[in-house]
N, CA, C and O atoms as CSV, one atom per row, in Angstrom:
chain,resi,resn,atom,element,x,y,z
A,1,MET,N,N,-21.711,22.729,6.554
A,1,MET,CA,C,-22.015,22.159,5.265
A,1,MET,C,C,-21.500,20.714,5.177
A,1,MET,O,O,-22.168,19.833,4.636
A,2,VAL,N,N,-20.302,20.498,5.722
A,2,VAL,CA,C,-19.728,19.152,5.689
A,2,VAL,C,C,-20.585,18.194,6.511
A,2,VAL,O,O,-20.761,17.036,6.132
A,3,ARG,N,N,-21.110,18.665,7.619
A,3,ARG,CA,C,-21.963,17.803,8.449
A,3,ARG,C,C,-23.241,17.405,7.703
A,3,ARG,O,O,-23.736,16.291,7.872
A,4,ILE,N,N,-23.771,18.305,6.888
A,4,ILE,CA,C,-24.946,17.977,6.073
A,4,ILE,C,C,-24.590,16.899,5.052
A,4,ILE,O,O,-25.351,15.951,4.852
A,5,VAL,N,N,-23.437,17.045,4.410
A,5,VAL,CA,C,-22.993,16.046,3.437
A,5,VAL,C,C,-22.777,14.695,4.123
A,5,VAL,O,O,-23.134,13.652,3.576
A,6,LEU,N,N,-22.194,14.722,5.319
A,6,LEU,CA,C,-21.999,13.480,6.074
A,6,LEU,C,C,-23.331,12.796,6.387
A,6,LEU,O,O,-23.458,11.577,6.270
A,7,LYS,N,N,-24.301,13.585,6.779
A,7,LYS,CA,C,-25.614,13.039,7.091
A,7,LYS,C,C,-26.228,12.381,5.846
A,7,LYS,O,O,-26.802,11.295,5.924
A,8,GLN,N,N,-26.096,13.058,4.699
A,8,GLN,CA,C,-26.626,12.498,3.459
A,8,GLN,C,C,-25.869,11.237,3.054
A,8,GLN,O,O,-26.475,10.275,2.580
A,9,ALA,N,N,-24.562,11.236,3.235
A,9,ALA,CA,C,-23.757,10.054,2.899
A,9,ALA,C,C,-24.169,8.867,3.764
A,9,ALA,O,O,-24.320,7.755,3.259
A,10,ASN,N,N,-24.351,9.092,5.045
A,10,ASN,CA,C,-24.765,8.011,5.945
A,10,ASN,C,C,-26.159,7.501,5.598
A,10,ASN,O,O,-26.416,6.298,5.656
A,11,ARG,N,N,-27.057,8.411,5.238
A,11,ARG,CA,C,-28.401,8.004,4.836
A,11,ARG,C,C,-28.339,7.163,3.558
A,11,ARG,O,O,-29.029,6.149,3.444
A,12,GLY,N,N,-27.508,7.589,2.596
A,12,GLY,CA,C,-27.343,6.828,1.364
A,12,GLY,C,C,-26.739,5.457,1.611
A,12,GLY,O,O,-27.161,4.474,1.003
A,13,LEU,N,N,-25.757,5.385,2.496
A,13,LEU,CA,C,-25.145,4.093,2.834
A,13,LEU,C,C,-26.173,3.129,3.425
A,13,LEU,O,O,-26.194,1.949,3.076
A,14,LYS,N,N,-27.022,3.632,4.316
A,14,LYS,CA,C,-28.051,2.773,4.916
A,14,LYS,C,C,-29.023,2.254,3.864
A,14,LYS,O,O,-29.379,1.075,3.863
A,15,LYS,N,N,-29.451,3.145,2.967
A,15,LYS,CA,C,-30.406,2.724,1.938
A,15,LYS,C,C,-29.804,1.666,1.023
A,15,LYS,O,O,-30.450,0.668,0.705
A,16,VAL,N,N,-28.568,1.889,0.603
A,16,VAL,CA,C,-27.928,0.919,-0.283
A,16,VAL,C,C,-27.714,-0.404,0.446
A,16,VAL,O,O,-27.890,-1.470,-0.144
A,17,LEU,N,N,-27.342,-0.347,1.701
A,17,LEU,CA,C,-27.104,-1.556,2.481
A,17,LEU,C,C,-28.376,-2.375,2.665
A,17,LEU,O,O,-28.348,-3.601,2.559
A,18,HIS,N,N,-29.490,-1.701,2.940
A,18,HIS,CA,C,-30.723,-2.413,3.272
A,18,HIS,C,C,-31.643,-2.663,2.076
A,18,HIS,O,O,-32.454,-3.587,2.116
A,19,LYS,N,N,-31.536,-1.864,1.019
A,19,LYS,CA,C,-32.519,-1.971,-0.056
A,19,LYS,C,C,-31.950,-2.341,-1.416
A,19,LYS,O,O,-32.670,-2.880,-2.257
A,20,ALA,N,N,-30.692,-2.067,-1.646
A,20,ALA,CA,C,-30.126,-2.316,-2.978
A,20,ALA,C,C,-29.546,-3.728,-3.054
A,20,ALA,O,O,-29.024,-4.241,-2.064
A,21,PRO,N,N,-29.638,-4.354,-4.231
A,21,PRO,CA,C,-28.971,-5.649,-4.388
A,21,PRO,C,C,-27.457,-5.457,-4.281
A,21,PRO,O,O,-26.925,-4.440,-4.726
A,22,MET,N,N,-26.781,-6.413,-3.703
A,22,MET,CA,C,-25.346,-6.292,-3.490
A,22,MET,C,C,-24.567,-6.655,-4.757
A,22,MET,O,O,-23.895,-7.684,-4.817
A,23,THR,N,N,-24.670,-5.813,-5.734
A,23,THR,CA,C,-23.906,-5.991,-6.962
A,23,THR,C,C,-22.489,-5.496,-6.724
A,23,THR,O,O,-22.206,-4.847,-5.717
A,24,THR,N,N,-21.616,-5.805,-7.644
A,24,THR,CA,C,-20.238,-5.318,-7.547
A,24,THR,C,C,-20.208,-3.795,-7.519
A,24,THR,O,O,-19.435,-3.201,-6.768
A,25,ALA,N,N,-21.046,-3.166,-8.335
A,25,ALA,CA,C,-21.096,-1.700,-8.381
A,25,ALA,C,C,-21.581,-1.126,-7.054
A,25,ALA,O,O,-21.056,-0.114,-6.590
A,26,ALA,N,N,-22.584,-1.766,-6.438
A,26,ALA,CA,C,-23.094,-1.270,-5.159
A,26,ALA,C,C,-22.052,-1.408,-4.059
A,26,ALA,O,O,-21.895,-0.513,-3.230
A,27,VAL,N,N,-21.352,-2.513,-4.053
A,27,VAL,CA,C,-20.296,-2.721,-3.048
A,27,VAL,C,C,-19.179,-1.693,-3.235
A,27,VAL,O,O,-18.689,-1.124,-2.260
A,28,GLN,N,N,-18.781,-1.456,-4.476
A,28,GLN,CA,C,-17.725,-0.473,-4.754
A,28,GLN,C,C,-18.179,0.925,-4.350
A,28,GLN,O,O,-17.405,1.690,-3.776
A,29,TRP,N,N,-19.433,1.258,-4.649
A,29,TRP,CA,C,-19.967,2.570,-4.277
A,29,TRP,C,C,-19.924,2.754,-2.768
A,29,TRP,O,O,-19.514,3.804,-2.273
A,30,ARG,N,N,-20.354,1.714,-2.032
A,30,ARG,CA,C,-20.322,1.793,-0.572
A,30,ARG,C,C,-18.914,2.012,-0.055
A,30,ARG,O,O,-18.702,2.837,0.833
A,31,GLU,N,N,-17.945,1.282,-0.601
A,31,GLU,CA,C,-16.555,1.436,-0.157
A,31,GLU,C,C,-16.035,2.842,-0.460
A,31,GLU,O,O,-15.341,3.440,0.362
A,32,ASP,N,N,-16.370,3.365,-1.638
A,32,ASP,CA,C,-15.939,4.722,-1.997
A,32,ASP,C,C,-16.552,5.758,-1.067
A,32,ASP,O,O,-15.855,6.660,-0.601
A,33,VAL,N,N,-17.849,5.641,-0.791
A,33,VAL,CA,C,-18.519,6.595,0.091
A,33,VAL,C,C,-17.939,6.503,1.501
A,33,VAL,O,O,-17.715,7.533,2.137
A,34,LYS,N,N,-17.695,5.302,1.998
A,34,LYS,CA,C,-17.085,5.142,3.325
A,34,LYS,C,C,-15.710,5.795,3.373
A,34,LYS,O,O,-15.367,6.465,4.346
A,35,HIS,N,N,-14.925,5.595,2.317
A,35,HIS,CA,C,-13.581,6.177,2.253
A,35,HIS,C,C,-13.645,7.703,2.361
A,35,HIS,O,O,-12.945,8.302,3.178
A,36,TYR,N,N,-14.487,8.328,1.531
A,36,TYR,CA,C,-14.561,9.789,1.531
A,36,TYR,C,C,-15.279,10.326,2.770
A,36,TYR,O,O,-14.995,11.437,3.216
A,37,ARG,N,N,-16.203,9.550,3.324
A,37,ARG,CA,C,-16.840,9.951,4.576
A,37,ARG,C,C,-15.788,10.011,5.682
A,37,ARG,O,O,-15.769,10.951,6.475
A,38,ASP,N,N,-14.912,9.006,5.732
A,38,ASP,CA,C,-13.864,8.985,6.748
A,38,ASP,C,C,-12.890,10.153,6.563
A,38,ASP,O,O,-12.419,10.734,7.540
A,39,LEU,N,N,-12.593,10.494,5.304
A,39,LEU,CA,C,-11.740,11.668,5.060
A,39,LEU,C,C,-12.422,12.948,5.539
A,39,LEU,O,O,-11.770,13.822,6.112
A,40,MET,N,N,-13.727,13.062,5.307
A,40,MET,CA,C,-14.460,14.244,5.782
A,40,MET,C,C,-14.420,14.333,7.301
A,40,MET,O,O,-14.269,15.421,7.856
A,41,LEU,N,N,-14.556,13.194,7.974
A,41,LEU,CA,C,-14.475,13.205,9.434
A,41,LEU,C,C,-13.100,13.685,9.898
A,41,LEU,O,O,-12.986,14.396,10.896
A,42,ARG,N,N,-12.063,13.290,9.165
A,42,ARG,CA,C,-10.713,13.759,9.510
A,42,ARG,C,C,-10.569,15.254,9.257
A,42,ARG,O,O,-9.908,15.957,10.021
A,43,VAL,N,N,-11.200,15.744,8.168
A,43,VAL,CA,C,-11.149,17.180,7.881
A,43,VAL,C,C,-11.775,17.952,9.035
A,43,VAL,O,O,-11.221,18.949,9.496
A,44,ILE,N,N,-12.925,17.490,9.497
A,44,ILE,CA,C,-13.590,18.157,10.627
A,44,ILE,C,C,-12.686,18.132,11.849
A,44,ILE,O,O,-12.479,19.163,12.490
A,45,ASP,N,N,-12.150,16.976,12.175
A,45,ASP,CA,C,-11.294,16.838,13.357
A,45,ASP,C,C,-10.049,17.716,13.242
A,45,ASP,O,O,-9.695,18.425,14.184
A,46,GLN,N,N,-9.389,17.667,12.089
A,46,GLN,CA,C,-8.154,18.433,11.940
A,46,GLN,C,C,-8.428,19.934,11.885
A,46,GLN,O,O,-7.612,20.727,12.354
A,47,THR,N,N,-9.554,20.329,11.323
A,47,THR,CA,C,-9.903,21.754,11.299
A,47,THR,C,C,-10.141,22.249,12.716
A,47,THR,O,O,-9.695,23.337,13.080
A,48,GLN,N,N,-10.842,21.457,13.516
A,48,GLN,CA,C,-11.041,21.839,14.911
A,48,GLN,C,C,-9.706,21.937,15.642
A,48,GLN,O,O,-9.488,22.875,16.409
A,49,GLN,N,N,-8.820,20.984,15.412
A,49,GLN,CA,C,-7.509,21.026,16.066
A,49,GLN,C,C,-6.737,22.270,15.656
A,49,GLN,O,O,-6.128,22.938,16.491
A,50,ARG,N,N,-6.767,22.579,14.352
A,50,ARG,CA,C,-5.980,23.700,13.838
A,50,ARG,C,C,-6.571,25.038,14.247
A,50,ARG,O,O,-5.842,25.918,14.705
A,51,VAL,N,N,-7.890,25.209,14.090
A,51,VAL,CA,C,-8.523,26.499,14.325
A,51,VAL,C,C,-8.813,26.733,15.805
A,51,VAL,O,O,-8.494,27.795,16.339
A,52,ILE,N,N,-9.409,25.760,16.461
A,52,ILE,CA,C,-9.813,25.948,17.851
A,52,ILE,C,C,-8.652,25.754,18.821
A,52,ILE,O,O,-8.468,26.540,19.750
A,53,TYR,N,N,-7.860,24.681,18.591
A,53,TYR,CA,C,-6.792,24.346,19.530
A,53,TYR,C,C,-5.417,24.810,19.072
A,53,TYR,O,O,-4.430,24.585,19.772
A,54,ASP,N,N,-5.333,25.463,17.892
A,54,ASP,CA,C,-4.089,26.029,17.365
A,54,ASP,C,C,-2.966,24.994,17.279
A,54,ASP,O,O,-1.821,25.288,17.623
A,55,GLU,N,N,-3.297,23.773,16.816
A,55,GLU,CA,C,-2.304,22.718,16.646
A,55,GLU,C,C,-1.884,22.634,15.186
A,55,GLU,O,O,-2.637,23.027,14.295
A,56,ASN,N,N,-0.683,22.123,14.941
A,56,ASN,CA,C,-0.211,21.921,13.569
A,56,ASN,C,C,-0.826,20.656,12.986
A,56,ASN,O,O,-0.877,19.617,13.644
A,57,ILE,N,N,-1.286,20.754,11.761
A,57,ILE,CA,C,-1.874,19.633,11.053
A,57,ILE,C,C,-1.052,19.394,9.796
A,57,ILE,O,O,-0.674,20.339,9.105
A,58,VAL,N,N,-0.779,18.143,9.507
A,58,VAL,CA,C,0.081,17.822,8.378
A,58,VAL,C,C,-0.709,17.476,7.133
A,58,VAL,O,O,-0.663,18.222,6.155
A,59,SER,N,N,-1.424,16.378,7.139
A,59,SER,CA,C,-2.076,15.907,5.927
A,59,SER,C,C,-3.224,14.975,6.267
A,59,SER,O,O,-3.087,14.093,7.114
A,60,ILE,N,N,-4.367,15.173,5.599
A,60,ILE,CA,C,-5.467,14.237,5.806
A,60,ILE,C,C,-5.288,12.992,4.968
A,60,ILE,O,O,-5.882,11.955,5.262
A,61,PHE,N,N,-4.480,13.079,3.932
A,61,PHE,CA,C,-4.295,11.943,3.038
A,61,PHE,C,C,-3.102,11.086,3.437
A,61,PHE,O,O,-3.024,9.919,3.053
A,62,GLU,N,N,-2.168,11.652,4.208
A,62,GLU,CA,C,-1.004,10.905,4.671
A,62,GLU,C,C,-0.840,11.149,6.174
A,62,GLU,O,O,0.042,11.903,6.585
A,63,PRO,N,N,-1.681,10.518,6.992
A,63,PRO,CA,C,-1.639,10.787,8.424
A,63,PRO,C,C,-0.343,10.371,9.090
A,63,PRO,O,O,-0.067,10.803,10.210
A,64,HIS,N,N,0.464,9.544,8.435
A,64,HIS,CA,C,1.730,9.093,9.009
A,64,HIS,C,C,2.836,10.128,8.836
A,64,HIS,O,O,3.918,9.961,9.399
A,65,THR,N,N,2.592,11.202,8.068
A,65,THR,CA,C,3.597,12.223,7.815
A,65,THR,C,C,3.885,13.005,9.095
A,65,THR,O,O,2.973,13.300,9.867
A,66,ASP,N,N,5.153,13.337,9.313
A,66,ASP,CA,C,5.559,14.101,10.489
A,66,ASP,C,C,5.946,15.516,10.108
A,66,ASP,O,O,6.321,15.778,8.966
A,67,LEU,N,N,5.854,16.438,11.073
A,67,LEU,CA,C,6.396,17.787,10.922
A,67,LEU,C,C,7.839,17.749,11.387
A,67,LEU,O,O,8.125,17.293,12.494
A,68,ILE,N,N,8.740,18.218,10.560
A,68,ILE,CA,C,10.153,18.240,10.921
A,68,ILE,C,C,10.593,19.699,10.946
A,68,ILE,O,O,10.603,20.372,9.916
A,69,VAL,N,N,10.955,20.178,12.128
A,69,VAL,CA,C,11.362,21.566,12.301
A,69,VAL,C,C,12.827,21.579,12.694
A,69,VAL,O,O,13.220,20.918,13.655
A,70,LYS,N,N,13.629,22.320,11.966
A,70,LYS,CA,C,15.062,22.441,12.248
A,70,LYS,C,C,15.344,23.883,12.651
A,70,LYS,O,O,15.496,24.753,11.794
A,71,GLY,N,N,15.413,24.134,13.952
A,71,GLY,CA,C,15.692,25.483,14.430
A,71,GLY,C,C,14.603,26.447,13.989
A,71,GLY,O,O,13.415,26.192,14.186
A,72,PHE,N,N,15.023,27.566,13.385
A,72,PHE,CA,C,14.059,28.567,12.940
A,72,PHE,C,C,13.797,28.484,11.443
A,72,PHE,O,O,13.158,29.366,10.869
A,73,ARG,N,N,14.295,27.415,10.805
A,73,ARG,CA,C,14.085,27.257,9.373
A,73,ARG,C,C,12.664,26.812,9.077
A,73,ARG,O,O,11.874,26.559,9.986
A,74,ASP,N,N,12.353,26.721,7.792
A,74,ASP,CA,C,11.030,26.289,7.370
A,74,ASP,C,C,10.708,24.895,7.875
A,74,ASP,O,O,11.596,24.084,8.136
A,75,ILE,N,N,9.423,24.641,8.004
A,75,ILE,CA,C,8.945,23.323,8.398
A,75,ILE,C,C,9.019,22.405,7.182
A,75,ILE,O,O,8.643,22.790,6.075
A,76,GLN,N,N,9.506,21.191,7.404
A,76,GLN,CA,C,9.542,20.166,6.361
A,76,GLN,C,C,8.502,19.113,6.712
A,76,GLN,O,O,8.153,18.937,7.879
A,77,TYR,N,N,8.015,18.423,5.709
A,77,TYR,CA,C,7.017,17.382,5.918
A,77,TYR,C,C,7.576,16.058,5.435
A,77,TYR,O,O,8.201,15.996,4.376
A,78,GLY,N,N,7.361,15.009,6.191
A,78,GLY,CA,C,7.844,13.698,5.773
A,78,GLY,C,C,8.264,12.889,6.973
A,78,GLY,O,O,7.564,12.847,7.985
A,79,HIS,N,N,9.412,12.244,6.858
A,79,HIS,CA,C,9.960,11.438,7.941
A,79,HIS,C,C,11.419,11.805,8.128
A,79,HIS,O,O,12.151,11.991,7.156
A,80,LYS,N,N,11.834,11.906,9.369
A,80,LYS,CA,C,13.217,12.222,9.672
A,80,LYS,C,C,14.043,10.948,9.537
A,80,LYS,O,O,13.728,9.918,10.133
A,81,ILE,N,N,15.092,11.038,8.753
A,81,ILE,CA,C,15.959,9.887,8.524
A,81,ILE,C,C,17.295,10.144,9.201
A,81,ILE,O,O,17.856,11.235,9.097
A,82,ASN,N,N,17.791,9.145,9.885
A,82,ASN,CA,C,19.079,9.215,10.553
A,82,ASN,C,C,20.019,8.275,9.798
A,82,ASN,O,O,19.786,7.068,9.740
A,83,LEU,N,N,21.061,8.827,9.232
A,83,LEU,CA,C,21.944,8.065,8.360
A,83,LEU,C,C,23.391,8.256,8.801
A,83,LEU,O,O,23.809,9.370,9.119
A,84,ALA,N,N,24.156,7.160,8.820
A,84,ALA,CA,C,25.583,7.233,9.135
A,84,ALA,C,C,26.340,6.409,8.101
A,84,ALA,O,O,25.846,5.398,7.602
A,85,SER,N,N,27.554,6.868,7.790
A,85,SER,CA,C,28.373,6.127,6.817
A,85,SER,C,C,29.826,6.140,7.263
A,85,SER,O,O,30.236,6.961,8.083
A,86,ASP,N,N,30.592,5.216,6.707
A,86,ASP,CA,C,32.025,5.197,7.010
A,86,ASP,C,C,32.761,6.094,6.020
A,86,ASP,O,O,32.138,6.764,5.197
A,87,ARG,N,N,34.099,6.102,6.104
A,87,ARG,CA,C,34.902,6.995,5.245
A,87,ARG,C,C,34.771,6.689,3.761
A,87,ARG,O,O,34.928,7.578,2.925
A,88,GLN,N,N,34.485,5.448,3.433
A,88,GLN,CA,C,34.346,5.061,2.027
A,88,GLN,C,C,32.934,5.326,1.495
A,88,GLN,O,O,32.665,5.088,0.317
A,89,GLY,N,N,32.038,5.810,2.342
A,89,GLY,CA,C,30.679,6.095,1.914
A,89,GLY,C,C,29.714,4.938,2.093
A,89,GLY,O,O,28.549,5.034,1.708
A,90,PHE,N,N,30.191,3.840,2.678
A,90,PHE,CA,C,29.324,2.690,2.933
A,90,PHE,C,C,28.363,3.051,4.062
A,90,PHE,O,O,28.800,3.490,5.126
A,91,ILE,N,N,27.057,2.872,3.846
A,91,ILE,CA,C,26.066,3.207,4.865
A,91,ILE,C,C,26.131,2.173,5.981
A,91,ILE,O,O,25.943,0.977,5.759
A,92,THR,N,N,26.403,2.668,7.187
A,92,THR,CA,C,26.537,1.776,8.342
A,92,THR,C,C,25.332,1.824,9.271
A,92,THR,O,O,25.197,0.980,10.157
A,93,TYR,N,N,24.459,2.802,9.074
A,93,TYR,CA,C,23.265,2.907,9.906
A,93,TYR,C,C,22.201,3.679,9.152
A,93,TYR,O,O,22.491,4.689,8.511
A,94,LEU,N,N,20.972,3.201,9.232
A,94,LEU,CA,C,19.830,3.911,8.669
A,94,LEU,C,C,18.668,3.734,9.628
A,94,LEU,O,O,18.292,2.611,9.966
A,95,GLY,N,N,18.111,4.835,10.056
A,95,GLY,CA,C,16.942,4.788,10.935
A,95,GLY,C,C,15.906,5.780,10.474
A,95,GLY,O,O,16.236,6.928,10.175
A,96,ILE,N,N,14.656,5.359,10.411
A,96,ILE,CA,C,13.552,6.258,10.101
A,96,ILE,C,C,12.876,6.559,11.425
A,96,ILE,O,O,12.285,5.679,12.051
A,97,GLU,N,N,12.969,7.802,11.839
A,97,GLU,CA,C,12.534,8.200,13.173
A,97,GLU,C,C,11.033,8.487,13.210
A,97,GLU,O,O,10.442,8.891,12.209
A,98,ASP,N,N,10.434,8.275,14.367
A,98,ASP,CA,C,9.052,8.682,14.609
A,98,ASP,C,C,9.053,10.112,15.108
A,98,ASP,O,O,9.813,10.458,16.014
A,99,GLY,N,N,8.213,10.939,14.527
A,99,GLY,CA,C,8.116,12.322,14.969
A,99,GLY,C,C,9.332,13.131,14.585
A,99,GLY,O,O,9.906,12.934,13.514
A,100,ASN,N,N,9.728,14.046,15.459
A,100,ASN,CA,C,10.840,14.951,15.185
A,100,ASN,C,C,11.797,14.979,16.378
A,100,ASN,O,O,11.923,16.011,17.036
A,101,PRO,N,N,12.476,13.856,16.669
A,101,PRO,CA,C,13.398,13.866,17.809
A,101,PRO,C,C,14.605,14.771,17.517
A,101,PRO,O,O,15.017,14.924,16.367
A,102,ALA,N,N,15.148,15.354,18.561
A,102,ALA,CA,C,16.338,16.196,18.412
A,102,ALA,C,C,17.506,15.334,17.950
A,102,ALA,O,O,17.622,14.173,18.345
A,103,ASP,N,N,18.371,15.901,17.113
A,103,ASP,CA,C,19.542,15.165,16.623
A,103,ASP,C,C,20.414,14.689,17.786
A,103,ASP,O,O,20.979,13.596,17.743
A,104,SER,N,N,20.516,15.529,18.831
A,104,SER,CA,C,21.348,15.157,19.976
A,104,SER,C,C,20.811,13.920,20.690
A,104,SER,O,O,21.580,13.161,21.280
A,105,GLU,N,N,19.482,13.714,20.639
A,105,GLU,CA,C,18.890,12.524,21.263
A,105,GLU,C,C,19.205,11.264,20.462
A,105,GLU,O,O,19.165,10.167,21.019
A,106,ARG,N,N,19.508,11.385,19.205
A,106,ARG,CA,C,19.700,10.243,18.328
A,106,ARG,C,C,21.153,9.804,18.248
A,106,ARG,O,O,21.435,8.745,17.688
A,107,PHE,N,N,22.077,10.576,18.786
A,107,PHE,CA,C,23.492,10.268,18.671
A,107,PHE,C,C,23.850,8.955,19.354
A,107,PHE,O,O,24.446,8.081,18.724
A,108,LEU,N,N,23.497,8.796,20.636
A,108,LEU,CA,C,23.855,7.602,21.373
A,108,LEU,C,C,23.198,6.337,20.801
A,108,LEU,O,O,23.875,5.312,20.720
A,109,PRO,N,N,21.930,6.351,20.402
A,109,PRO,CA,C,21.374,5.145,19.778
A,109,PRO,C,C,22.119,4.715,18.515
A,109,PRO,O,O,22.231,3.518,18.249
A,110,VAL,N,N,22.626,5.665,17.737
A,110,VAL,CA,C,23.396,5.321,16.529
A,110,VAL,C,C,24.727,4.691,16.931
A,110,VAL,O,O,25.146,3.699,16.335
A,111,VAL,N,N,25.392,5.257,17.935
A,111,VAL,CA,C,26.662,4.699,18.407
A,111,VAL,C,C,26.442,3.285,18.929
A,111,VAL,O,O,27.237,2.390,18.642
A,112,LYS,N,N,25.375,3.077,19.689
A,112,LYS,CA,C,25.074,1.738,20.209
A,112,LYS,C,C,24.754,0.767,19.086
A,112,LYS,O,O,25.108,-0.409,19.171
A,113,ALA,N,N,24.097,1.232,18.042
A,113,ALA,CA,C,23.792,0.349,16.895
A,113,ALA,C,C,25.079,-0.067,16.193
A,113,ALA,O,O,25.144,-1.173,15.657
A,114,HIS,N,N,26.093,0.773,16.179
A,114,HIS,CA,C,27.367,0.434,15.558
A,114,HIS,C,C,28.142,-0.597,16.394
A,114,HIS,O,O,28.932,-1.377,15.861
A,115,GLU,N,N,27.904,-0.582,17.692
A,115,GLU,CA,C,28.595,-1.550,18.555
A,115,GLU,C,C,28.090,-2.934,18.243
A,115,GLU,O,O,28.536,-3.906,18.853
């Protein structure tokens, strides 16, 4: 069904591009259709990854979001933050990590950043 909608969206985009006057409304409509068409393409891709390839999918609206798994606890969504402070509570290090690196892997980079 989504592929049918995509086909219709692409057909509509071509018609507006080639036949409609380029008014502000037409340009905005094209941008909106392109935006949602691209989201539909991501839905198809992520559904195939999840259903066929059994991969974890986070969000079609926030593709930069990471899966953060801590042992056997629930999965968290967002970004892993590495934070260090001194005895007075002054933050001496802040790092926003890519993906879900193990805490043990992040220890030495934090120590080196303090040096």
